[in-house]
N, C-alpha and C positions, 0 to 999 in steps of 0.2 A: 504494500500500500504506500501511498504518498506520505512523506514525512515533512513536517513544517520546517525542519532544520535545513532542508535542501533548497528552500526558496531563495532566489537571489535577492539581495537588498532587503532582507527581512526586517520589519520594524518590531519594536519591543512588544507592543500589545496586539500584534497581528494574529488573526485566527483564520483558519481555512473554513469557509462556509460550504462550498461545493467543490468537489472534484468531478468534473463532467467528462464523459466519453460518449461516443456514439451509442445509440440504443442497441440492445442485443438483437433485435429483429434485423438490423442491418448486417450483423455477422451471420445470422441464419440465412438471409437472402444471398449473401456472398457465398456461403458454404454450399447452398443448393445449386448455385450456378456452376461452381467448380466441380461438384459431384457429377452434374450433368456432363460437363466437359470431359471428365475422367471416364464416364461410361459411354461416351459417344462412339469410340471405335468398336466397342462391343455391340452396341445397338446397330451400327452400320454392318458389322459382320453377321449379326443375327438376321438382318433383313436381306442379306445376300449381296450387299454392295461391297465390292472390292475396292480398296484404296488405290491399288496399282493395277493397270491393265495387264493381263497375262495373255501371251500369244498362244500358248498351248494349254491343254487340259491338265498337264502335269507341270507344276511350277518348278523352275530350276532352283538349284541350291543358292545361286547368287540372288535371285529374286526373293527367296525366303529370308535370307540374311538381310537384304536391303529393307524388306518390309518390317522385319524385327527391329532393325536399327531406327527406322523412321517412327515406329510405334513407341519405342523407349524414349526417343528424343521428344516426341509429342508429350508423353507423360512427364518427362523431366521438366520441360518448359511450363507445362500446366501447373505442376507442383511449385515451381519457382515463382510463377505469377501469383499463385495462391499465397505463398509465404510473404511476398511483397505486399499483397492486399491486406493480409492479416497484420503485418507490422504497421501499415498505415492506419488500420483500424485501432490497434492497441496503443500505439505510441502518440496518437493525436489526443491531446487532453486540454481542458480549459479549467483553470483554477480560479475560483472566486473567493477572495478573502474580504475581511471587513474594511480594507483600504484600497484594494486594486483588483484587477483582473489580469491573469496571465494566460496567454495563448501559446501552447506548445504544439507545433505541427511539424510533421515529417514531410520533407520535400525531397523525394527520391530516397535512395537507400542510405546515403551518407551526408545528407543535409538536414539540419534541424533548425527551425526558426522559433525563437522564444520572444514574444512581444509582451509588453506591459502597458496597462492603461489604468491611470488613477481614477477612482470612482467619482471624484468631484468634477472631472472633465467630461463626463458622459452627459449628453443632452437628450438622447432618445434611445429607447429600447423597444424593439419590434419583434413579434413572433411571426412565423410563417409555417404553415402546414400545407403541403402540396400533395394531392392524390388521396385516393381512398385508403390505401394502406397506412399513410401517415395519420389520418383521422381515426382509423380503426384501432391502431396500435399506440396512439398518443405520442408520436414523436414528430419533431420538426426542427426548424432552424430558429435561432435567436440572433438578431442583428443588433449590435451595440454601436451607436453613432456618436461621434464627437463633433466638434465645430468644423472639423476638416471636411472637404468635399467628398472624400472617399470613406467608405465604412471601414473601420479598423478591425473589428472583430465579428466573426460569424461563427457561432457555436453550431456546427453542422450535425443534424439528425440526432439531437439529444432527446432524452425522455422528458415528457411533460413540459414543453417549452413555455407554456403560459405561467406555470408555477415558478419556473426559473426566472423568467422576465419580471414577474411580480416581486420576487425576493430581491432581485438586483435593484429594482426601483426603491424598495424599502431600504436597502443598504445605502443607496445614493442619498436618500433623504436623511437617514441617520448620520451618515458621514458628513454631510454639509452642515448639520446642526452641531455635531460634536467637534468638528474642526473647521470653524468658519475662517480662520486665518490662512488656511492652505490654498485658498482660491487665488491668491495673488501670485 
């Protein structure tokens, strides 16, 4: 689990309110897609569709080895893409404390971006649920806007975005009342 000691620039009275990740249904949806991709060669073989055209009724040894190598290569790349997707799912996190919001996002395998936004700078918090699945399973995006023209933070596909946005607004109001001199 996430420890407060590892927060960069930690303040003395800072507490973690939320540690948000994408909803579990996103992981299940991703897992179902990769299971389908792993089963696809077996489905095609069951339906009688050959991946390589064979000139004769008896496949040669070279054709069999080539087909085996292509199949293993397909499975290897499918598993590698699944691992990359799982890392992106697991390592993207948003930390909401009583003073700030931290966005930790994986950009590729070896790039990680950590952004920080003070609560008193936030001007707007918006939720977004797109699609039937998002409404049925109660997940969506939370957009946090500052005075800048570009949105700084988007909590992607988090559980119960309305409650998250409502709690962030409460924290903003509390923070502005408790620390009025920070606005300067």
